Residue frames as a rotation matrix with the C-alpha (Angstrom) as fourth column:
MET 1
-0.413 -0.904 -0.111 -13.25
-0.675 0.222 0.704 6.92
-0.612 0.365 -0.702 -11.95
LYS 2
0.784 0.600 -0.158 -13.88
-0.533 0.521 -0.666 4.92
-0.318 0.607 0.729 -15.07
LEU 3
-0.169 -0.842 0.513 -11.73
-0.287 0.540 0.791 1.91
-0.943 -0.014 -0.333 -15.94
ASP 4
0.683 0.368 -0.631 -11.59
-0.675 -0.013 -0.738 1.88
-0.280 0.930 0.239 -19.73
ASN 5
0.451 -0.487 -0.748 -10.02
-0.584 0.473 -0.660 -0.96
0.675 0.734 -0.071 -21.69
LEU 6
-0.421 -0.525 0.740 -9.54
-0.899 0.352 -0.261 -3.15
-0.124 -0.775 -0.620 -18.63
PRO 7
-0.163 0.361 -0.918 -10.01
-0.483 0.782 0.394 -6.77
0.860 0.508 0.047 -19.64
ALA 8
0.748 0.455 0.483 -11.58
-0.654 0.383 0.652 -9.16
0.111 -0.804 0.584 -17.15
GLY 9
0.135 -0.742 -0.657 -9.06
-0.180 0.634 -0.752 -11.45
0.974 0.220 -0.048 -15.53
ALA 10
0.995 0.064 -0.080 -7.68
0.058 0.286 0.957 -13.06
0.084 -0.956 0.280 -12.42
ILE 11
0.282 -0.944 0.171 -4.25
-0.679 -0.322 -0.660 -12.59
0.678 0.071 -0.731 -10.86
ASP 12
0.845 -0.197 -0.497 -2.25
0.434 0.795 0.424 -15.38
0.311 -0.574 0.757 -9.28
TRP 13
0.820 -0.490 0.294 0.10
-0.551 -0.816 0.176 -13.27
0.154 -0.307 -0.939 -7.16
SER 14
0.568 -0.629 0.530 2.35
-0.094 0.590 0.802 -16.25
-0.817 -0.505 0.277 -6.46
LYS 15
0.513 -0.343 0.787 3.44
0.828 0.440 -0.347 -16.18
-0.227 0.830 0.510 -10.12
PHE 16
0.808 -0.230 0.543 4.79
0.049 -0.892 -0.450 -12.61
0.588 0.390 -0.709 -9.91
SER 17
-0.124 -0.919 -0.375 8.34
0.773 0.147 -0.617 -11.95
0.622 -0.366 0.692 -8.80
SER 18
0.861 0.400 -0.316 8.78
0.505 -0.592 0.628 -9.74
0.064 -0.700 -0.712 -5.78
SER 19
-0.081 -0.874 0.478 11.16
0.293 -0.480 -0.827 -6.97
0.953 0.073 0.295 -4.88
THR 20
0.477 0.158 -0.865 12.17
0.875 0.011 0.485 -6.03
0.086 -0.987 -0.132 -1.36
ASN 21
0.105 -0.368 0.924 12.81
0.162 -0.910 -0.381 -2.45
0.981 0.190 -0.036 -0.31
LEU 22
-0.522 -0.371 -0.768 14.31
0.818 0.038 -0.574 -1.21
0.243 -0.928 0.283 2.91
GLY 23
0.646 0.680 0.347 12.31
0.460 -0.710 0.533 1.21
0.609 -0.185 -0.771 5.00
LYS 24
0.264 -0.498 0.826 13.62
-0.712 -0.678 -0.182 3.53
0.651 -0.540 -0.534 7.68
SER 25
-0.582 -0.380 0.718 13.37
-0.699 0.685 -0.204 0.27
-0.415 -0.621 -0.665 9.60
GLY 26
0.017 0.579 0.815 12.15
0.014 0.815 -0.579 -3.12
-1.000 0.021 0.005 8.38
THR 27
-0.942 -0.337 -0.010 11.33
-0.042 0.089 0.995 -4.14
-0.334 0.937 -0.098 4.82
ALA 28
0.180 0.963 -0.200 8.47
-0.564 -0.065 -0.823 -4.03
-0.806 0.261 0.531 2.31
THR 29
-0.811 -0.368 0.455 8.21
0.101 0.678 0.728 -6.92
-0.576 0.637 -0.512 -0.16
THR 30
-0.046 0.787 -0.616 6.12
-0.548 -0.535 -0.643 -6.00
-0.835 0.308 0.456 -3.19
ARG 31
-0.584 0.041 0.811 4.53
0.659 0.607 0.444 -7.78
-0.474 0.793 -0.382 -6.14
VAL 32
-0.410 0.337 -0.848 3.22
-0.346 -0.917 -0.197 -5.45
-0.844 0.212 0.493 -8.88
ARG 33
-0.321 0.368 0.873 0.75
0.876 0.466 0.126 -5.74
-0.360 0.805 -0.472 -11.76
GLU 34
-0.765 0.049 -0.642 0.33
-0.220 -0.957 0.190 -2.81
-0.605 0.287 0.743 -14.16
LEU 35
-0.267 0.757 0.596 -3.08
0.895 0.425 -0.138 -2.54
-0.358 0.496 -0.791 -15.82
GLY 36
0.313 0.336 0.888 -3.21
0.733 -0.681 0.000 0.49
0.605 0.651 -0.459 -18.07
LYS 37
0.029 -0.247 0.968 -3.32
-0.190 -0.953 -0.238 3.61
0.981 -0.177 -0.075 -15.93
ILE 38
0.709 0.240 0.664 -3.57
-0.680 -0.017 0.733 1.78
0.187 -0.971 0.151 -12.62
GLN 39
-0.387 -0.833 -0.396 -1.06
-0.479 0.548 -0.686 -0.24
0.788 -0.076 -0.611 -10.65
LEU 40
0.814 0.581 0.019 -2.05
-0.358 0.476 0.804 -3.11
0.458 -0.661 0.595 -8.38
ARG 41
-0.314 -0.949 0.028 0.32
-0.568 0.164 -0.806 -4.12
0.761 -0.269 -0.591 -5.60
LEU 42
0.851 0.337 -0.404 0.42
0.136 0.601 0.787 -6.85
0.508 -0.725 0.466 -2.98
VAL 43
-0.010 -0.865 0.501 2.79
-0.438 -0.447 -0.780 -5.66
0.899 -0.228 -0.374 -0.26
ASP 44
0.662 0.077 -0.746 4.08
0.561 0.610 0.560 -7.55
0.498 -0.789 0.360 2.77
PHE 45
0.339 -0.506 0.793 5.50
-0.558 -0.787 -0.263 -5.30
0.757 -0.354 -0.549 5.49
SER 46
-0.259 -0.519 -0.815 7.89
0.426 0.696 -0.578 -6.81
0.867 -0.496 0.041 8.02
SER 47
0.645 0.352 -0.678 7.57
0.758 -0.188 0.624 -6.27
0.092 -0.917 -0.388 11.73
LYS 48
0.171 -0.524 -0.834 8.98
0.533 -0.663 0.526 -2.92
-0.828 -0.535 0.166 12.90
TYR 49
-0.282 -0.224 0.933 8.51
0.949 -0.207 0.237 -1.46
0.140 0.952 0.271 9.40
VAL 50
0.312 0.338 -0.888 8.55
0.315 -0.918 -0.239 2.33
-0.896 -0.205 -0.393 9.03
ALA 51
0.733 0.004 0.681 8.50
0.677 -0.114 -0.727 3.91
0.074 0.994 -0.086 5.57
ASP 52
-0.201 -0.924 -0.325 11.62
0.860 -0.325 0.393 5.90
-0.469 -0.201 0.860 4.69
HIS 53
-0.953 -0.086 0.290 9.67
0.239 -0.802 0.548 8.66
0.186 0.591 0.785 2.90
TRP 54
-0.356 0.878 -0.319 6.50
-0.026 -0.351 -0.936 10.75
-0.934 -0.325 0.147 2.98
CYS 55
-0.687 0.151 0.711 4.23
0.696 0.417 0.584 9.90
-0.208 0.896 -0.391 0.04
HIS 56
-0.660 0.440 -0.609 2.19
-0.392 -0.893 -0.221 12.39
-0.641 0.093 0.762 -2.03
LYS 57
-0.875 0.251 -0.413 0.47
-0.328 0.320 0.889 9.89
0.356 0.914 -0.198 -4.35
SER 58
0.056 0.969 0.241 -3.11
-0.995 0.036 0.088 8.61
0.077 -0.245 0.967 -4.37
HIS 59
-0.907 -0.287 -0.308 -3.81
-0.253 0.956 -0.146 5.11
0.336 -0.054 -0.940 -3.05
ILE 60
0.433 0.871 0.233 -6.60
-0.820 0.273 0.503 2.81
0.374 -0.409 0.832 -2.08
MET 61
-0.668 -0.734 -0.123 -5.33
-0.564 0.606 -0.561 0.27
0.487 -0.305 -0.819 0.47
PHE 62
0.604 0.795 -0.056 -6.99
-0.588 0.491 0.643 -2.84
0.539 -0.355 0.764 1.89
VAL 63
-0.317 -0.715 0.624 -5.48
-0.948 0.263 -0.180 -4.65
-0.035 -0.648 -0.761 4.87
VAL 64
0.180 0.284 -0.942 -5.40
-0.443 0.878 0.180 -8.40
0.878 0.385 0.284 4.20
SER 65
0.602 -0.045 -0.797 -3.63
0.635 0.632 0.444 -9.32
0.484 -0.773 0.409 7.45
GLY 66
-0.416 -0.811 -0.410 -1.77
0.887 -0.263 -0.379 -7.68
0.199 -0.522 0.829 10.30
ARG 67
0.668 0.570 -0.478 -2.04
0.679 -0.730 0.078 -4.07
-0.305 -0.376 -0.875 11.40
VAL 68
-0.342 -0.748 0.569 -0.65
0.861 -0.493 -0.130 -0.81
0.377 0.445 0.812 9.99
VAL 69
0.238 0.344 -0.908 -0.66
0.587 -0.796 -0.147 2.84
-0.774 -0.499 -0.391 10.95
ILE 70
0.068 -0.149 0.986 -1.02
0.872 -0.472 -0.132 5.53
0.485 0.869 0.098 8.28
GLU 71
0.055 -0.173 -0.983 0.49
0.739 -0.655 0.157 8.74
-0.671 -0.736 0.092 9.60
HIS 72
0.677 0.156 0.719 -0.05
0.617 -0.652 -0.440 12.12
0.400 0.742 -0.538 7.99
GLN 73
-0.332 -0.935 0.126 2.83
0.737 -0.340 -0.584 14.57
0.588 -0.101 0.802 8.21
ASP 74
-0.456 0.217 0.863 0.52
-0.330 -0.942 0.063 17.18
0.827 -0.256 0.501 9.74
GLY 75
-0.649 0.018 0.760 -0.54
-0.760 -0.046 -0.648 14.88
0.023 -0.999 0.044 12.57
PRO 76
0.391 0.891 0.231 -3.60
-0.902 0.421 -0.094 12.64
-0.180 -0.171 0.969 11.95
LYS 77
-0.813 -0.582 -0.004 -3.06
-0.577 0.804 0.141 8.87
-0.079 0.117 -0.990 12.23
PHE 78
0.379 0.891 -0.248 -5.24
-0.907 0.411 0.088 5.99
0.180 0.192 0.965 11.08
THR 79
-0.623 -0.509 0.594 -4.80
-0.622 0.783 0.018 2.53
-0.474 -0.358 -0.804 12.58
LEU 80
0.205 0.661 -0.722 -5.98
-0.950 0.311 0.015 -0.21
0.235 0.683 0.692 10.21
SER 81
-0.437 -0.243 0.866 -6.58
-0.506 0.862 -0.014 -3.87
-0.744 -0.444 -0.500 10.95
PRO 82
-0.953 0.003 0.301 -7.68
0.223 0.678 0.700 -6.77
-0.202 0.735 -0.647 8.68
GLY 83
-0.171 0.933 0.315 -10.75
0.981 0.190 -0.031 -5.95
-0.088 0.304 -0.948 6.62
MET 84
0.473 0.295 -0.830 -10.23
0.344 -0.929 -0.134 -2.17
-0.811 -0.222 -0.541 6.83
SER 85
0.193 -0.408 0.892 -9.28
0.959 -0.114 -0.259 0.17
0.207 0.906 0.370 4.00
TYR 86
0.068 -0.273 -0.960 -7.75
0.356 -0.892 0.279 3.63
-0.932 -0.361 0.036 3.59
HIS 87
0.291 0.021 0.956 -7.87
0.952 -0.107 -0.287 6.05
0.097 0.994 -0.051 0.67
VAL 88
0.161 -0.295 -0.942 -6.18
0.241 -0.914 0.328 9.32
-0.957 -0.280 -0.076 -0.21
SER 89
0.861 0.153 0.485 -5.96
0.504 -0.130 -0.854 11.38
-0.068 0.980 -0.189 -3.38
ASP 90
-0.079 -0.916 0.394 -2.97
0.907 -0.230 -0.352 13.10
0.413 0.330 0.849 -4.97
ASP 91
-0.801 -0.442 0.404 -1.94
0.303 -0.881 -0.364 16.23
0.516 -0.169 0.840 -3.10
SER 92
0.271 0.932 0.241 -5.02
0.072 -0.269 0.960 16.19
0.960 -0.243 -0.141 -0.83
GLY 93
0.948 0.046 0.316 -3.50
-0.296 -0.249 0.922 17.55
0.121 -0.967 -0.222 2.31
ALA 94
0.292 -0.899 0.326 -0.37
-0.880 -0.120 0.459 16.47
-0.374 -0.421 -0.826 4.08
PRO 95
-0.143 -0.458 -0.877 1.92
-0.679 0.690 -0.250 13.69
0.720 0.560 -0.410 2.83
HIS 96
0.711 0.469 0.524 1.51
-0.700 0.541 0.465 10.28
-0.065 -0.698 0.713 4.48
ARG 97
-0.405 -0.787 -0.465 3.60
-0.735 0.583 -0.346 7.24
0.544 0.202 -0.815 5.40
ILE 98
0.673 0.651 -0.351 2.97
-0.407 0.723 0.558 3.73
0.617 -0.233 0.752 6.66
SER 99
-0.513 -0.792 0.331 4.36
-0.791 0.286 -0.541 1.72
0.334 -0.539 -0.773 9.55
SER 100
0.586 0.661 -0.470 3.69
-0.375 0.734 0.566 -1.68
0.719 -0.155 0.678 11.10
ARG 101
0.140 -0.514 0.846 4.83
-0.985 0.018 0.173 -2.97
-0.104 -0.857 -0.504 14.50
SER 102
-0.028 -0.075 0.997 4.05
-0.399 0.915 0.058 -6.65
-0.917 -0.396 -0.056 13.93
GLY 103
-0.938 -0.322 0.131 3.95
0.004 0.367 0.930 -6.90
-0.348 0.873 -0.343 10.12
ALA 104
0.072 0.990 -0.123 1.07
-0.199 -0.106 -0.974 -6.78
-0.977 0.094 0.189 7.65
SER 105
-0.744 -0.153 0.650 -0.07
0.581 0.332 0.743 -7.66
-0.329 0.931 -0.158 4.14
LEU 106
-0.092 0.685 -0.722 -1.90
-0.121 -0.728 -0.675 -5.02
-0.988 0.025 0.150 2.06
PHE 107
-0.117 0.164 0.979 -3.54
0.977 0.197 0.084 -4.93
-0.179 0.967 -0.184 -1.36
ILE 108
-0.180 -0.084 -0.980 -2.92
0.189 -0.981 0.049 -1.46
-0.965 -0.176 0.192 -2.82
ILE 109
0.365 0.311 0.877 -4.36
0.929 -0.063 -0.364 0.28
-0.058 0.948 -0.312 -5.87
ASP 110
-0.399 -0.540 -0.741 -2.33
0.357 -0.836 0.417 3.21
-0.845 -0.099 0.526 -7.15
LEU 111
0.572 0.717 0.397 -4.13
0.697 -0.170 -0.697 5.57
-0.432 0.676 -0.597 -9.51
């Protein structure tokens, strides 16, 4: 991947408004920054969060705090704790979704 026309900069996430979305259970509170063809997100998942959909998009995720489980529709699960990351490309296998028992904060890059 090559990031063309991406100016150097810093992001103060506290200055971005957030939106809260309901999951199958719990909530996800998201702050978003669009930079050309990529989207950066800082997402806070509540305790007992379970996504309400299976996702087909590519992501790179980094766990800032808490713990999440990435579940693939065809069975495999990945448990991530602080300092761990997860990556998946568009349409590379089964759809995936996220859940968190005790809550978590993730930095996510969507390509």
